[in-house]
N, C-alpha and C positions, 0 to 999 in steps of 0.2 A: 503494497496497500505506502500511496506517497504520502511521504511527512505531511504534507497538509493537510491530509483528511484530521488530522491527532491538530491545528494550532492551537485547538479553542480549549483543550484542555492544557498544553502548556502554557498559554497564557495566563489559565487560572490558577494552574501552577507558579506559576511567575507571583501573581497577588497573595500565596497560601503561603509563599518562602518568607515575604516581607511581614507577616504575621504571627508563624509560626509559631507555636509553645511547645510545642510537644521533645523539646529535647531536653536526654535525661529519663524519663523517659521508665520506669524497669517490666524490664520482661514480664515479668509473673502476674497474675491474672490479682491486681490486689483485694480484690471481691472476694476471690474464690471459686471462680462464678466460669461455666464454656458455655459457650448458647450455640446451638446446633439448632437453626434455621434454615427456609426456602428462598433461594435469591430475589423473590418477589420487589419492587422498588417500594411498592404499600410498604412494608416494611423494614422500622427504624430501630436496630437492636437495643443504640445506647438512650436513643432515648427513651422509648419506650417503656425502657425500665429503670429509669432513674437515673442512667447511669454514665460514670466521663469514661474521656479513652483511661483506659488501664487498666479499667475495673475488673475485667471478662477479656475471654477470649473468646470471638465471633465466628463461626464456621458459618457457608452455606454452600447449600446445594439446592438444584431445582427436586423439590417438595418437602424438604426437611428429614431426607432418609438418611440412615446408618448405614453408611454402606463401610465399604473396606477400609475407605480413604477418609473416610469420616473416621472412622473408631480411631484408625493409626493417630489420626492427630487425636483425639479425645486421648486415647492412653499418653499420650508423646506428653500434655498439657498437663495432666494433670500428676506423671513423675516426676518432668524437667520444671513446668511452670505455674505451679504452685494450684491448681484446680481443686477444689476438694466441695468440688458439686455441678450437676450438669445440666442443664435446661429442652429439652427437645418443645418446641414453639415452628406449631405448624397453622393456616390461616384457614380464614373461610376463603370461597372465591379464589382455590387455584387452583390453576389448567391444568395440574399433575392427579385431581383427584377426577373419580368416575373415569379414570381409563386404565385399561391396561398394557402392557408392551408390547404387546401384540396390536396395537387399536395406532401405538406411537409409531410402531413403523409401517404402519400402512400408510400410515398420516404424513412421513416424514420421509416415505420414497417418492410420492406425489412430487409433495413438496420440494425437492432436493435433486429426485429424476435419478437419487441417487444406491444400490442396497443395501436396505438396512440389516441384511443375513445378521443375526450373532450378536446387535446392539443390545443390549442390557439402560432401560432407558430409568429403573427402577420407581412408576406409576406409583399410583396409590387409587387401586379401586375402591377399596372400602376404608375412609381415613383412618378410623378411628383400630383397623384390624389391624394396619401396617404401624400405628402408633402403639398399639399392644404390642406388637413384632420384635418392632425396633430398643422399645423396654428393657425387651425379654434381655434381645443380643449383647443390650451393657451392662445391664445386671447378669452373667454370664461368660461376659470376660473375662479368662484367665487375668491378665494385666491390668485391668484395675479393681483399684481396692473391693473386697468385701463390704455391701451394706452402703456404700458410694449412695450417698444423695443422686434416687434420677427421678427426674419428673417432667411431664407432659401439660406444656398449654398449648386453649389455643386463642389468635390473636386475630378479632376481630377487626378484617378492615374497614370497613363501612363504618366506626367510632373510637378504633386503639383501643378498645377495651378488649385485657387482657384472660383468660379465664383459662383455671387447673380442664385437663382435656377429660372427656368423662370415658376412662377407658379403667376399666374393676383393675385392680391392684397395682393402682399408684395413689 
């Protein structure tokens, strides 16, 4: 891509540098929190939880899924970066909810014109079931401490409200 495609970002960064105030911030999560949430741009993890930069480790992927890579990051965050609790935050009106990987593969094959065979998108056909599965994955991980507090929440994109996710065992 041409450099000019990103000029707006570089210009904004120049303004950011002028007021940069995060120098010297410790790499550890000051509030001991890791938040796994969706990539949806309507979610502002720090603001919605009353956090400041440095308070938490924020991990994002499509659908807020506990994938192998997210699990790896959480293990490292717990053992190296001061995380002592994990919150999974799903949200309302998520494009990953109510679809299957097969449906996503079919849609993306048409959209991209490419072969989607073998792609795993970690769709969320049943949000409650997926959240329960992901919580169980975290709780069963041998590299995470037994009894590590893990919770699931639902962020309402229409109001900004965060509520405990209605999953048995949370």
